[in-house]
C-alpha positions, -999 to +999 in steps of 0.1 A: +312+643+006+309+627+041+298+647+071+334+652+081+359+655+052+388+654+077+381+618+086+375+606+050+407+589+036+394+594+000+394+632+003+423+646-018+449+665+002+441+698-015+404+694-004+413+687+032+406+719+051+423+730+083+403+722+114+376+747+123+369+759+158+331+755+163+333+763+200+305+784+215+311+816+233+339+841+233+351+863+205+373+843+180+394+857+152+382+850+117+392+815+104+390+825+068+420+816+047+426+815+010+431+777+011+397+773+028+381+796+002+396+775-026+383+743-011+348+757-007+348+770-043+361+737-056+333+718-038+307+743-052+321+738-086+318+700-082+281+705-076+276+707-039+253+733-024+262+757+004+239+738+027+257+705+020+291+721+025+280+737+058+268+703+071+304+691+070+319+695+105+353+705+089+336+734+071+324+767+084+288+770+094+261+783+071+260+817+087+298+820+086+299+812+049+276+840+041+295+863+064+326+855+044+308+863+012+302+898+024+335+903+041+358+890+014+348+903-021+371+880-040+355+849-023+320+862-030+328+871-066+343+836-072+312+819-059+288+842-079+309+834-111+306+797-105+269+799-099+264+819-130+282+794-151+263+765-135+230+783-141+239+789-178+249+752-181+216+742-165+196+764-189+215+750-218+206+714-207+169+724-203+168+740-238+185+710-253+159+687-236+131+710-249+145+708-285+148+670-283+113+668-270+100+690-298+117+668-323+102+637-309+067+652-309+072+663-345+082+628-355+055+611-335+020+613-352-005+630-329-032+607-316-066+622-325-089+624-295-126+619-295-149+593-312-135+574-342-148+586-375-175+566-392-164+577-426-153+552-452-151+553-490-177+527-493-202+547-473-193+578-491-199+561-524-233+548-512-243+583-502-233+598-535-251+572-554-284+580-535-278+617-541-274+611-579-306+590-579-326+620-565-326+616-527-318+645-505-292+643-476-321+645-451-338+615-468-306+595-468-301+603-431-334+588-422-326+554-438-313+526-416-275+521-415-269+553-433-251+584-419-274+611-404-278+646-420-254+661-395-228+634-402-230+640-439-224+677-433-195+668-410-179+647-437-183+675-462-164+698-438-137+673-427-132+648-455-116+666-486-121+636-509-158+633-501-166+669-510-159+668-547-177+634-550-208+648-533-207+679-556-203+657-587-233+636-576-254+668-572-244+679-607-253+646-622-287+646-604-294+682-616-285+671-652-310+642-650-337+666-638-328+690-666-332+661-691-366+653-677-378+689-681-366+691-717-382+657-724-415+673-713-409+703-735-405+681-765-439+664-758-458+697-755-490+700-775-521+722-771-540+694-753-514+684-727-497+718-721-513+725-687-505+690-673-469+691-686-465+726-672-475+713-638-451+684-641-422+707-650-431+729-620-429+699-597-395+689-611-382+725-607-395+726-571-379+692-565-346+705-580-347+736-557-354+715-526-325+691-533-300+720-540-273+715-513-270+742-486-233+748-491-230+771-460-236+740-438-204+724-449-183+753-459-163+763-428-159+800-438-196+804-445-204+785-413-183+809-393-201+839-409-235+823-401-225+819-364-211+854-362-242+870-376-264+850-352-243+861-322-244+897-333-282+896-337-285+879-303 
């Protein structure tokens, strides 16, 4: 709407208000009419605010508009009804935008933050091969170009396909040690029993040292370990 809707040739006849007396001083009779109220409500329904309407020289002032809202209940009720419907429509638009945004987020894969994982199937296969050959995770972590001990434990927590491979490599390694012990048992004689007993003890000790500490890569056990430490602290 222009500043003066009376001078605008594009203003429809039903929206052209009667001229307002904005003179200062003196007591003037109320210029409220049903036609003026309908024009104001129509402009509010079209999306204009009360401030924008009051800026039109052909419209009542801001103060006069709010005086009319109190003095004429029908006018005030009509304006409140329009605003209620506009607020409901605005909320519906916002909710529709939120739903559309949620659908887009669900369809778009979430970009993972942080450093890129160093895990690969080839590296996992190399680690499992070393475990099967008798190395511990700590020994593997000390080798060049191999993942560290903490990285191996991280893979066990976060890489579901690595965990069963690692466990299978540990079982194969334990089976080899078991075969070594039983080979020593088959070679026992009165003369070599003490030395073979010491060799078997070394293998058993080695087997115990290489047993994986499952709590390090089991998230539930890891949580219990941290909880017990915090309670003791």
